[in-house]
C-alpha positions as semicolon CSV with decimal commas, in nm:
position;residue;x (nm);y (nm);z (nm)
1;L;0,000;0,000;0,000
2;F;0,280;0,242;0,087
3;R;0,442;0,186;-0,252
4;L;0,125;0,304;-0,423
5;F;0,049;0,579;-0,172
6;P;0,360;0,687;0,020
7;T;0,177;0,956;0,221
8;K;-0,163;1,000;0,387
9;L;-0,230;1,281;0,142
10;S;-0,161;1,065;-0,162
11;L;-0,382;0,790;-0,016
12;F;-0,669;1,036;0,035
13;Q;-0,621;1,176;-0,315
14;G;-0,638;0,819;-0,444
15;C;-0,964;0,770;-0,254
16;I;-1,105;1,084;-0,415
17;H;-1,016;0,957;-0,762
18;Y;-1,158;0,615;-0,682
19;S;-1,491;0,746;-0,555
20;F;-1,543;0,980;-0,849
21;D;-1,435;0,710;-1,096
22;L;-1,676;0,463;-0,939
23;V;-1,971;0,700;-0,959
24;K;-1,891;0,806;-1,315
25;N;-1,847;0,446;-1,434
26;E;-2,172;0,338;-1,268
27;F;-2,354;0,629;-1,429
28;A;-2,206;0,537;-1,768
29;K;-2,333;0,179;-1,731
30;A;-2,676;0,298;-1,623
31;I;-2,732;0,523;-1,924
32;I;-2,617;0,294;-2,204
33;N;-2,865;0,333;-2,492
34;Q;-3,057;0,603;-2,306
35;G;-3,075;0,975;-2,340
36;G;-3,262;1,274;-2,209
37;Q;-3,494;1,235;-1,913
38;E;-3,461;0,854;-1,909
39;A;-3,085;0,885;-1,867
40;L;-3,123;1,142;-1,589
41;E;-3,367;0,914;-1,406
42;A;-3,125;0,621;-1,444
43;I;-2,847;0,835;-1,297
44;G;-3,069;0,926;-1,001
45;A;-3,155;0,562;-0,935
46;T;-2,790;0,463;-0,960
47;Y;-2,685;0,734;-0,717
48;L;-2,931;0,602;-0,458
49;K;-2,747;0,268;-0,464
50;Y;-2,413;0,447;-0,428
51;L;-2,533;0,623;-0,112
52;L;-2,564;0,286;0,063
53;D;-2,184;0,247;0,060
54;K;-2,091;0,430;0,381
55;D;-1,716;0,421;0,309
56;L;-1,751;0,586;-0,030
57;L;-2,008;0,827;0,106
58;G;-1,774;0,927;0,388
59;S;-1,486;0,972;0,147
60;Q;-1,697;1,199;-0,072
61;L;-1,818;1,410;0,222
62;Q;-1,464;1,450;0,355
63;A;-1,341;1,552;0,010
64;Y;-1,605;1,825;-0,014
65;A;-1,534;1,943;0,340
66;L;-1,162;1,974;0,260
67;G;-1,224;2,163;-0,064
68;S;-1,049;2,474;0,066
69;E;-0,724;2,285;0,131
70;P;-0,465;2,357;-0,141
71;E;-0,370;1,988;-0,175
72;I;-0,732;1,867;-0,199
73;G;-0,948;2,148;-0,337
74;P;-0,819;2,157;-0,696
75;L;-0,860;1,781;-0,729
76;V;-1,213;1,778;-0,585
77;R;-1,321;2,071;-0,802
78;S;-1,171;1,913;-1,112
79;R;-1,340;1,579;-1,051
80;Y;-1,674;1,744;-0,969
81;C;-1,659;1,949;-1,291
82;D;-1,563;1,636;-1,484
83;L;-1,867;1,453;-1,347
84;W;-2,089;1,750;-1,438
85;D;-1,947;1,763;-1,791
86;F;-1,989;1,387;-1,835
87;I;-2,354;1,389;-1,729
88;K;-2,434;1,697;-1,937
89;A;-2,270;1,556;-2,250
90;S;-2,412;1,206;-2,201
91;T;-2,770;1,312;-2,139
92;G;-2,804;1,639;-2,327
93;A;-2,937;1,795;-2,006
94;S;-2,994;2,168;-1,986
95;N;-2,823;2,380;-1,722
96;V;-3,153;2,388;-1,530
97;Q;-3,169;2,008;-1,533
98;M;-2,805;1,986;-1,428
99;V;-2,859;2,216;-1,131
100;D;-3,165;2,009;-1,037
101;I;-2,986;1,674;-1,045
102;F;-2,672;1,800;-0,871
103;S;-2,865;1,987;-0,601
104;K;-3,078;1,679;-0,532
105;G;-2,763;1,466;-0,533
106;M;-2,592;1,691;-0,280
107;L;-2,902;1,696;-0,058
108;L;-2,916;1,315;-0,074
109;T;-2,544;1,295;0,007
110;V;-2,574;1,515;0,315
111;L;-2,890;1,341;0,440
112;A;-2,735;0,997;0,388
113;G;-2,421;1,111;0,569
114;M;-2,637;1,208;0,867
115;Q;-2,815;0,870;0,841
116;M;-3,140;1,060;0,805
117;F;-3,307;0,790;0,598
118;E;-3,235;0,526;0,863
119;E;-3,301;0,736;1,173
120;E;-3,589;0,955;1,051
121;P;-3,760;0,744;0,783
122;E;-4,093;0,925;0,818
123;W;-3,937;1,263;0,739
124;I;-3,875;1,213;0,364
125;T;-3,744;0,929;0,153
126;A;-3,466;0,938;-0,101
127;N;-3,710;0,828;-0,371
128;E;-3,939;1,120;-0,285
129;I;-3,648;1,361;-0,324
130;I;-3,542;1,239;-0,667
131;S;-3,907;1,234;-0,781
132;L;-3,964;1,600;-0,699
133;P;-4,017;1,819;-1,007
């Protein structure tokens, strides 16, 4: 492990790459032969599955929280923009649709990180959030 990642920083940067690669690859699989609204819905459903992985979820939340750190921020911003560009190009989504899917995704990420769906299931469900217009 230390040959691949000689420092804690390089290990964390590797985790950031891994989590963004995983999400992007899963989205790519989900939208094969789909476009438009169908592709956006497939991405939403895929992201719900991703939120169940607490390790990846924690890695993502830590990456966002450390976005102001010079060694982390540029990488996180680059990978976030890359994910945005991939979804926009793959689905043909408008900027309004992109803001909608990313804002819902961030809300889901924060709520999942707080274990809201497990601890407060009557409050709102993840499926209700992604189904909102």
